[in-house]
C-alpha positions in Angstrom: 1.0 -3.7 -16.1 1.6 -5.9 -12.9 0.3 -5.6 -9.5 1.9 -7.5 -6.2 0.6 -7.7 -2.9 4.0 -8.2 -1.8 4.5 -4.4 -0.7 6.3 -3.3 2.4 6.6 0.4 3.6 8.7 2.6 5.7 8.1 6.3 6.7 10.8 8.8 6.9 11.0 12.5 8.0 12.9 14.6 5.2 13.5 18.5 5.2 10.6 18.6 3.0 8.0 16.8 5.0 7.2 13.2 5.9 7.5 10.5 3.2 6.4 7.2 2.9 8.5 4.9 1.0 7.1 1.4 -0.4 8.9 -1.5 -2.0 7.9 -4.7 -3.6 10.6 -7.7 -4.5 11.5 -6.0 -7.7 12.8 -2.6 -6.1 11.2 1.0 -5.0 7.6 1.3 -5.7 6.8 4.5 -4.1 7.7 7.6 -2.6 5.2 9.7 -1.5 4.7 12.9 0.9 2.1 12.9 3.6 -1.1 14.1 2.3 -0.3 14.2 -1.2 -2.5 13.5 -4.0 -2.8 10.0 -4.8 -1.4 8.6 -2.0 -2.1 5.1 -1.6 -4.6 3.7 1.0 -3.0 2.1 3.7 -3.7 -1.7 2.9 -1.9 -0.9 -0.3 1.2 0.2 1.6 1.5 -3.5 3.2 3.1 -4.0 5.9 5.8 -1.8 7.7 9.5 -2.8 7.6 12.2 -0.2 8.7 14.9 -2.5 8.3 14.2 -3.3 4.5 17.5 -2.9 2.6 15.8 -1.0 -0.4 13.7 1.2 1.8 16.9 1.7 3.8 18.8 2.4 0.9 16.1 5.0 -0.5 15.6 6.6 2.5 19.4 7.2 2.6 19.5 8.4 -0.7 16.7 10.8 -0.6 18.1 12.5 2.8 21.5 12.8 0.9 19.6 14.3 -2.3 17.8 16.8 -0.4 20.7 17.9 1.7 22.5 18.3 -1.4 25.1 16.0 -1.1 23.9 13.6 -3.8 22.8 14.5 -7.4 21.5 11.1 -8.9 19.5 7.7 -7.5 20.9 4.4 -8.0 17.9 2.2 -6.8 16.1 -0.9 -8.3 12.8 0.6 -9.5 9.2 -1.1 -9.7 7.0 1.2 -11.6 5.1 -1.9 -13.1 1.6 -0.7 -11.3 1.2 2.1 -13.9 -0.1 1.3 -17.4 2.3 1.2 -20.6 1.7 4.6 -21.3 2.3 5.9 -17.9 5.6 3.8 -17.8 7.0 4.9 -21.0 6.1 8.7 -19.4 7.9 7.8 -16.1 10.9 6.6 -18.2 11.1 9.7 -20.2 10.9 11.4 -16.7 14.3 9.6 -15.5 16.2 11.1 -18.8 15.5 14.8 -17.8 19.1 15.8 -15.9 19.2 17.1 -12.7 19.0 21.2 -12.9 17.0 20.9 -15.8 13.2 21.5 -16.5 11.0 19.8 -19.3 7.7 20.9 -20.4 4.9 18.3 -20.7 4.8 18.9 -24.5 8.3 17.8 -24.7 7.2 14.5 -22.8 4.5 13.7 -25.2 6.8 14.2 -28.2 9.5 12.1 -26.3 7.0 9.2 -25.7 5.5 9.2 -29.7 2.5 11.0 -28.6 3.0 14.6 -29.3 -1.1 14.9 -29.4 -1.1 13.6 -25.9 0.1 16.7 -23.5 -3.0 16.1 -21.2 -2.8 12.5 -20.9 1.2 13.2 -20.0 0.1 15.3 -17.4 -2.2 12.9 -15.8 0.8 10.2 -16.0 3.2 12.7 -14.6 0.5 13.4 -11.8 0.3 9.3 -11.1 4.2 9.2 -10.5 4.2 7.1 -7.8 8.1 7.6 -6.9 8.3 11.3 -6.1 12.2 13.0 -6.3 13.7 9.7 -7.4 11.4 9.8 -10.5 11.9 13.2 -11.2 8.2 14.6 -11.9 9.2 18.0 -10.2 11.1 18.6 -13.3 8.4 18.9 -15.6 7.1 22.4 -16.0 4.5 24.5 -18.4 5.0 25.3 -21.7 6.3 28.7 -21.0 8.5 27.4 -18.1 5.8 28.3 -15.5 5.7 25.9 -12.2 2.4 23.9 -12.9 1.1 21.0 -11.0 2.9 19.0 -8.3 1.1 16.1 -6.4 3.3 17.1 -3.4 2.1 20.8 -3.5 4.1 23.8 -5.9 5.9 25.1 -2.7 8.1 21.4 -2.8 8.4 21.6 -6.5 9.9 24.8 -6.4 12.2 24.1 -3.4 13.2 20.9 -5.5 14.3 22.7 -8.4 15.7 25.3 -6.5 18.1 22.7 -4.4 18.9 20.9 -8.0 19.8 24.7 -9.2 22.3 25.2 -6.5 23.8 21.6 -7.0 24.1 22.2 -10.8 25.9 25.8 -10.0 28.5 24.0 -8.0 30.6 24.5 -4.8 30.7 27.9 -3.4 27.4 29.0 -4.8 24.9 30.1 -2.4 22.3 26.8 -2.2 18.9 27.0 -0.9 17.8 26.7 2.3 14.8 24.0 2.3 12.1 24.9 4.6 10.2 22.2 6.3 6.8 22.3 4.1 3.5 21.7 6.0 1.9 18.6 5.6 -1.6 19.0 3.1 -3.3 17.2 5.9 -2.7 19.4 8.8 19.7 8.8 -11.3 20.9 6.0 -12.6 18.0 3.7 -12.0 16.8 0.7 -13.3 12.6 0.0 -13.9 11.2 -3.4 -13.3 8.1 -3.1 -15.7 
């Protein structure tokens, strides 16, 4: 695990609410909804830079994804802030196809720790890059919507958006409703 103090950030408004994006010299290091669980403290976000190329690219790709015009992300990622186990879980999340879901137990098996379902759940909950690293695609073993740091309504909306994208043009797509803040792909990974 490596940490860096060279983090910068920006804030964007999306159809699902305000998000903070953070980057290091290695790539996108965070994408959090305002007020979500595990939102980092202000000093950990670094200075604000609305013109940073990685943050601009991430903002554009997130907006396109949330408006249904993009299905995959093509961003450098820096997920090195997690433990080796967390990083293995986050890499497994990147393998879940758009429009699909996967259980926590299946992720545990995929990372070679089939008995570590709860630890996988904790690692999924600590995913620093919401949407880009698609933790919203992980569901309970019975297919039930469980845990999402950004809130279950957002998780349901993301899954509906992806289902419509996979269904193709002409199918009725979901309308993303602006979520209330709780306070009122193809990617490369730097490890």
